[in-house]
OpenMM code with the backbone's topology and positions (N, CA, C; nanometers):
from openmm import Vec3, app, unit

residues = "MET ASN ILE LEU ASP ARG ILE GLU ASN ARG LEU ARG GLU ASN LYS GLY ALA VAL LYS LEU TYR LYS THR ALA THR SER ALA GLU LYS ALA ALA GLU LYS GLU VAL LYS ASN LEU ASN ASP ARG HIS VAL ASP ARG GLU ASP CYS ARG CYS ASP TYR ILE ILE THR TYR VAL PRO SER GLN ALA LYS TYR THR ILE ILE PHE ASN PHE THR PRO TRP ILE ARG ALA ALA GLY GLY THR TYR VAL GLY TRP PHE ALA ASN ARG ASN PHE PHE SER ILE".split()
positions = [
    Vec3(12.7013, 15.7147, 16.1648),
    Vec3(12.6130, 15.8089, 16.0748),
    Vec3(12.6208, 15.9164, 16.1171),
    Vec3(12.5431, 16.0376, 15.9789),
    Vec3(12.5798, 16.2084, 16.0710),
    Vec3(12.3849, 16.2167, 16.0796),
    Vec3(12.3843, 16.3446, 16.1550),
    Vec3(12.2460, 16.3518, 16.1646),
    Vec3(12.1316, 16.3931, 16.0611),
    Vec3(12.2086, 16.4308, 15.9656),
    Vec3(12.1875, 16.3934, 15.8228),
    Vec3(12.1001, 16.3185, 15.8084),
    Vec3(12.1916, 16.2055, 15.7779),
    Vec3(12.1150, 16.0624, 15.7692),
    Vec3(12.0277, 16.0642, 15.8237),
    Vec3(12.0629, 16.0385, 15.9498),
    Vec3(11.9491, 16.0084, 16.0461),
    Vec3(11.8087, 16.0460, 16.0689),
    Vec3(11.8338, 16.2286, 15.9640),
    Vec3(11.7018, 16.2750, 15.9839),
    Vec3(11.6025, 16.1684, 15.8203),
    Vec3(11.6835, 16.1321, 15.7237),
    Vec3(11.6679, 16.0782, 15.6469),
    Vec3(11.6603, 15.9724, 15.6815),
    Vec3(11.6777, 15.9246, 15.6880),
    Vec3(11.6129, 15.7606, 15.7459),
    Vec3(11.5030, 15.8247, 15.7987),
    Vec3(11.4837, 15.8854, 15.9398),
    Vec3(11.2863, 15.9303, 16.0072),
    Vec3(11.2108, 15.9201, 15.8772),
    Vec3(11.3351, 16.0323, 15.7594),
    Vec3(11.1014, 16.0622, 15.7209),
    Vec3(11.0995, 15.9712, 15.6405),
    Vec3(11.1614, 15.9011, 15.5690),
    Vec3(11.1916, 15.7453, 15.4326),
    Vec3(11.0348, 15.6677, 15.5799),
    Vec3(11.0699, 15.6450, 15.7120),
    Vec3(10.9131, 15.5599, 15.7567),
    Vec3(10.8517, 15.6717, 15.7724),
    Vec3(10.8396, 15.7596, 15.8313),
    Vec3(10.7460, 15.8609, 15.8435),
    Vec3(10.7727, 16.0009, 15.7518),
    Vec3(10.6719, 16.0031, 15.6990),
    Vec3(10.6586, 16.1883, 15.6237),
    Vec3(10.6588, 16.2117, 15.7335),
    Vec3(10.5856, 16.2401, 15.8438),
    Vec3(10.5748, 16.3284, 16.0195),
    Vec3(10.6718, 16.3630, 16.1029),
    Vec3(10.8015, 16.2903, 16.0541),
    Vec3(10.8667, 16.2748, 16.2234),
    Vec3(10.9521, 16.3176, 16.1936),
    Vec3(10.9764, 16.4804, 16.1318),
    Vec3(11.0192, 16.6362, 16.1884),
    Vec3(10.9463, 16.6533, 16.0775),
    Vec3(10.9621, 16.8291, 16.2141),
    Vec3(10.8677, 16.9275, 16.1339),
    Vec3(10.9575, 16.9803, 15.9680),
    Vec3(10.8997, 17.0173, 15.9328),
    Vec3(11.0226, 17.1185, 15.7952),
    Vec3(10.9306, 17.1699, 15.6493),
    Vec3(10.9939, 17.2800, 15.6048),
    Vec3(11.0230, 17.3935, 15.6856),
    Vec3(11.0612, 17.4948, 15.5300),
    Vec3(10.9675, 17.5924, 15.4656),
    Vec3(11.0006, 17.5805, 15.2941),
    Vec3(11.1392, 17.7275, 15.2646),
    Vec3(11.1159, 17.7466, 15.4275),
    Vec3(11.2760, 17.8539, 15.3314),
    Vec3(11.3257, 17.8000, 15.5308),
    Vec3(11.4632, 17.8773, 15.5452),
    Vec3(11.5566, 17.8768, 15.6051),
    Vec3(11.4791, 17.9970, 15.7568),
    Vec3(11.4549, 18.0573, 15.7235),
    Vec3(11.4015, 18.2120, 15.7809),
    Vec3(11.2929, 18.1387, 15.8538),
    Vec3(11.1477, 18.0099, 15.7588),
    Vec3(11.0959, 18.0787, 15.8689),
    Vec3(11.1043, 17.9331, 16.0087),
    Vec3(11.2030, 17.8764, 15.9791),
    Vec3(11.2505, 17.7695, 16.0440),
    Vec3(11.3174, 17.8276, 16.1430),
    Vec3(11.3793, 17.9319, 16.1387),
    Vec3(11.4338, 17.9845, 16.2460),
    Vec3(11.3827, 18.0306, 16.2913),
    Vec3(11.2060, 18.0823, 16.3091),
    Vec3(11.1566, 18.1212, 16.3724),
    Vec3(11.0649, 18.0403, 16.4882),
    Vec3(11.0156, 17.9456, 16.4193),
    Vec3(11.0240, 17.8588, 16.4521),
    Vec3(11.0610, 17.8098, 16.6003),
    Vec3(11.2168, 17.7948, 16.5171),
    Vec3(11.2742, 17.7510, 16.6152),
    Vec3(11.2983, 17.8847, 16.7753),
    Vec3(11.2703, 18.0245, 16.7397),
    Vec3(11.3098, 18.1159, 16.8530),
    Vec3(11.1343, 18.0187, 16.9339),
    Vec3(11.0520, 18.1000, 16.8363),
    Vec3(10.9339, 18.0027, 16.9434),
    Vec3(10.9423, 17.9162, 17.0434),
    Vec3(11.1016, 17.8207, 17.0153),
    Vec3(10.9653, 17.6780, 17.1202),
    Vec3(11.0860, 17.7247, 17.1870),
    Vec3(11.2713, 17.7734, 17.1576),
    Vec3(11.3312, 17.8127, 17.2804),
    Vec3(11.2586, 17.8949, 17.3981),
    Vec3(11.1364, 17.9758, 17.3200),
    Vec3(11.0348, 18.1051, 17.4124),
    Vec3(10.9840, 17.9590, 17.4997),
    Vec3(10.9193, 17.9000, 17.4035),
    Vec3(10.8637, 17.8130, 17.4942),
    Vec3(10.8735, 17.7427, 17.6474),
    Vec3(10.9934, 17.6092, 17.6121),
    Vec3(11.1061, 17.5255, 17.6758),
    Vec3(11.1755, 17.6280, 17.7865),
    Vec3(11.1674, 17.7319, 17.7686),
    Vec3(11.2560, 17.8755, 17.8930),
    Vec3(11.0394, 17.8814, 18.0159),
    Vec3(10.9908, 17.8863, 17.8728),
    Vec3(10.8532, 17.9945, 17.9796),
    Vec3(10.8026, 17.8473, 18.0622),
    Vec3(10.7514, 17.7090, 17.9634),
    Vec3(10.7811, 17.5990, 18.0955),
    Vec3(10.7971, 17.6245, 18.2398),
    Vec3(10.9307, 17.6619, 18.2114),
    Vec3(11.0159, 17.6224, 18.2782),
    Vec3(11.0678, 17.7854, 18.3841),
    Vec3(11.0523, 17.8244, 18.4314),
    Vec3(11.0087, 17.9701, 18.5067),
    Vec3(11.0823, 17.9527, 18.5395),
    Vec3(11.1344, 17.8917, 18.6498),
    Vec3(11.2623, 17.9531, 18.6567),
    Vec3(11.4118, 17.9316, 18.6478),
    Vec3(11.3216, 17.9095, 18.4345),
    Vec3(11.5142, 17.8736, 18.3594),
    Vec3(11.5496, 17.9433, 18.2690),
    Vec3(11.4188, 18.0669, 18.3153),
    Vec3(11.4022, 18.1108, 18.1390),
    Vec3(11.5856, 18.1348, 18.0681),
    Vec3(11.6787, 18.2061, 18.1857),
    Vec3(11.7798, 18.2646, 18.1454),
    Vec3(11.8821, 18.1106, 18.0286),
    Vec3(11.8209, 18.0251, 18.0533),
    Vec3(11.9285, 17.8773, 17.9947),
    Vec3(11.9184, 17.8763, 17.7870),
    Vec3(12.0525, 17.8668, 17.8014),
    Vec3(12.0501, 17.8606, 17.6693),
    Vec3(12.0670, 17.7674, 17.5546),
    Vec3(11.9422, 17.7233, 17.4590),
    Vec3(11.9780, 17.6100, 17.4094),
    Vec3(11.9736, 17.6495, 17.2487),
    Vec3(12.0771, 17.5793, 17.2086),
    Vec3(12.1138, 17.6422, 17.0430),
    Vec3(12.1134, 17.5456, 16.9633),
    Vec3(12.1151, 17.5905, 16.8598),
    Vec3(11.9816, 17.5241, 16.6764),
    Vec3(12.0812, 17.4923, 16.6242),
    Vec3(12.0529, 17.4566, 16.4827),
    Vec3(12.0773, 17.4551, 16.3509),
    Vec3(11.9729, 17.4634, 16.2806),
    Vec3(11.9965, 17.4869, 16.1973),
    Vec3(11.9489, 17.4687, 16.0775),
    Vec3(11.9231, 17.4331, 16.0090),
    Vec3(11.8807, 17.3033, 15.9494),
    Vec3(11.9674, 17.2835, 15.8718),
    Vec3(11.8958, 17.1914, 15.6969),
    Vec3(11.9367, 17.2068, 15.5423),
    Vec3(11.8693, 17.2105, 15.4401),
    Vec3(11.8629, 17.0580, 15.4713),
    Vec3(11.7320, 16.9504, 15.4307),
    Vec3(11.6891, 16.8192, 15.3532),
    Vec3(11.6509, 16.8223, 15.2540),
    Vec3(11.7642, 16.7750, 15.1532),
    Vec3(11.8320, 16.7307, 15.0344),
    Vec3(11.6623, 16.6505, 15.0055),
    Vec3(11.6449, 16.5384, 15.0698),
    Vec3(11.5076, 16.4788, 14.9888),
    Vec3(11.3879, 16.5633, 14.9641),
    Vec3(11.3534, 16.6614, 15.0472),
    Vec3(11.2272, 16.6561, 15.0383),
    Vec3(11.2769, 16.8485, 15.0362),
    Vec3(11.4187, 16.8627, 15.0004),
    Vec3(11.3928, 16.9851, 15.0083),
    Vec3(11.3289, 17.0731, 15.0237),
    Vec3(11.3666, 17.0795, 15.1593),
    Vec3(11.3402, 17.2192, 15.2543),
    Vec3(11.3783, 17.1602, 15.4046),
    Vec3(11.3879, 17.2636, 15.4969),
    Vec3(11.4001, 17.3174, 15.6202),
    Vec3(11.4285, 17.2304, 15.7464),
    Vec3(11.4949, 17.2181, 15.7943),
    Vec3(11.4371, 17.0986, 15.9939),
    Vec3(11.5365, 17.1562, 16.0316),
    Vec3(11.5310, 17.1348, 16.1948),
    Vec3(11.5825, 17.2024, 16.3629),
    Vec3(11.6705, 17.1640, 16.4003),
    Vec3(11.7363, 17.1406, 16.4441),
    Vec3(11.8181, 16.9820, 16.4984),
    Vec3(11.8065, 17.1291, 16.6029),
    Vec3(11.8569, 17.0392, 16.6914),
    Vec3(11.8249, 17.1087, 16.8215),
    Vec3(11.9140, 17.0664, 16.9031),
    Vec3(12.0136, 17.1670, 16.9996),
    Vec3(12.0868, 17.1281, 17.0423),
    Vec3(12.1477, 17.1304, 17.2784),
    Vec3(12.0224, 17.0360, 17.2495),
    Vec3(11.9473, 17.0255, 17.3987),
    Vec3(12.0318, 17.0276, 17.5624),
    Vec3(12.0987, 16.9321, 17.4732),
    Vec3(12.2467, 16.8951, 17.6414),
    Vec3(12.2785, 17.0267, 17.7289),
    Vec3(12.3629, 17.1009, 17.6654),
    Vec3(12.3524, 17.2638, 17.7831),
    Vec3(12.2440, 17.2513, 17.8441),
    Vec3(12.1198, 17.2974, 17.7611),
    Vec3(12.0179, 17.3063, 17.8554),
    Vec3(11.9887, 17.3116, 17.9446),
    Vec3(12.0210, 17.1223, 17.9440),
    Vec3(11.9710, 17.0987, 18.0058),
    Vec3(12.0076, 16.9963, 18.1654),
    Vec3(12.1948, 17.0603, 18.1197),
    Vec3(12.2649, 17.1028, 18.2651),
    Vec3(12.3016, 17.1987, 18.3136),
    Vec3(12.2241, 17.3148, 18.2252),
    Vec3(12.2028, 17.4384, 18.2971),
    Vec3(12.0813, 17.4415, 18.3817),
    Vec3(12.0129, 17.3666, 18.3206),
    Vec3(11.9169, 17.3874, 18.4366),
    Vec3(11.8762, 17.2261, 18.5506),
    Vec3(11.9397, 17.2367, 18.5406),
    Vec3(11.9258, 17.1234, 18.5803),
    Vec3(11.8857, 16.9723, 18.5564),
    Vec3(11.8257, 16.9662, 18.5111),
    Vec3(11.7904, 16.8261, 18.3716),
    Vec3(11.6217, 16.8933, 18.3324),
    Vec3(11.5484, 16.8746, 18.2853),
    Vec3(11.3620, 16.8320, 18.2667),
    Vec3(11.4139, 16.6663, 18.1254),
    Vec3(11.2710, 16.7282, 18.0892),
    Vec3(11.1951, 16.6390, 18.0437),
    Vec3(11.2720, 16.5951, 17.9037),
    Vec3(11.3508, 16.5152, 17.9138),
    Vec3(11.4613, 16.4927, 17.8038),
    Vec3(11.3806, 16.4635, 17.7212),
    Vec3(11.2509, 16.4044, 17.6464),
    Vec3(11.2449, 16.3965, 17.4911),
    Vec3(11.1160, 16.5020, 17.5023),
    Vec3(11.2047, 16.6510, 17.5531),
    Vec3(11.0259, 16.7604, 17.4877),
    Vec3(11.0441, 16.8216, 17.3283),
    Vec3(11.2035, 16.7638, 17.3274),
    Vec3(11.1517, 16.8315, 17.1784),
    Vec3(11.1103, 16.7330, 17.0418),
    Vec3(11.1799, 16.5385, 17.0718),
    Vec3(11.0832, 16.5033, 17.0485),
    Vec3(10.9307, 16.5589, 17.0804),
    Vec3(10.8196, 16.5110, 17.1726),
    Vec3(10.7841, 16.4842, 17.0820),
    Vec3(10.6859, 16.5963, 17.0743),
    Vec3(10.7303, 16.7355, 16.9743),
    Vec3(10.6431, 16.8260, 16.9413),
    Vec3(10.6718, 16.8091, 16.7603),
    Vec3(10.7493, 16.6586, 16.7766),
    Vec3(10.8926, 16.6853, 16.6020),
    Vec3(10.9931, 16.7089, 16.5307),
    Vec3(11.0402, 16.6818, 16.6717),
    Vec3(11.1446, 16.8615, 16.6962),
    Vec3(11.2787, 16.6855, 16.6622),
    Vec3(11.3956, 16.7479, 16.5991),
    Vec3(11.5071, 16.6259, 16.6452),
    Vec3(11.6264, 16.7387, 16.7266),
    Vec3(11.6317, 16.6755, 16.8430),
    Vec3(11.7836, 16.6936, 16.9160),
    Vec3(11.8456, 16.6361, 17.0236),
    Vec3(11.9550, 16.6586, 17.0212),
    Vec3(12.0651, 16.6243, 17.0205),
    Vec3(12.1108, 16.6647, 17.1662),
] * unit.nanometer
topology = app.Topology()
chain = topology.addChain("A")
for resn in residues:
    res = topology.addResidue(resn, chain)
    for name in ("N", "CA", "C"):
        topology.addAtom(name, app.Element.getBySymbol(name[0]), res)
């Protein structure tokens, strides 16, 4: 199953399962804010990279963010793996 299918399934179960944005630009602004928040909460790790992908969700005609959290966890030496899930974001 691909990631978009997983997101679509989550949204069928619960409309609030992931955050959605009307434009890719607003999703990107939110993603940058979340990455900054993540690094700010882990003061000693402020330069860790956390990549993300803005993707279009056809069933909702909106955009969402998928965070690639694994490199950040490796570089930072670990953290709470549910960081983004608790904020209704999808992460891999």
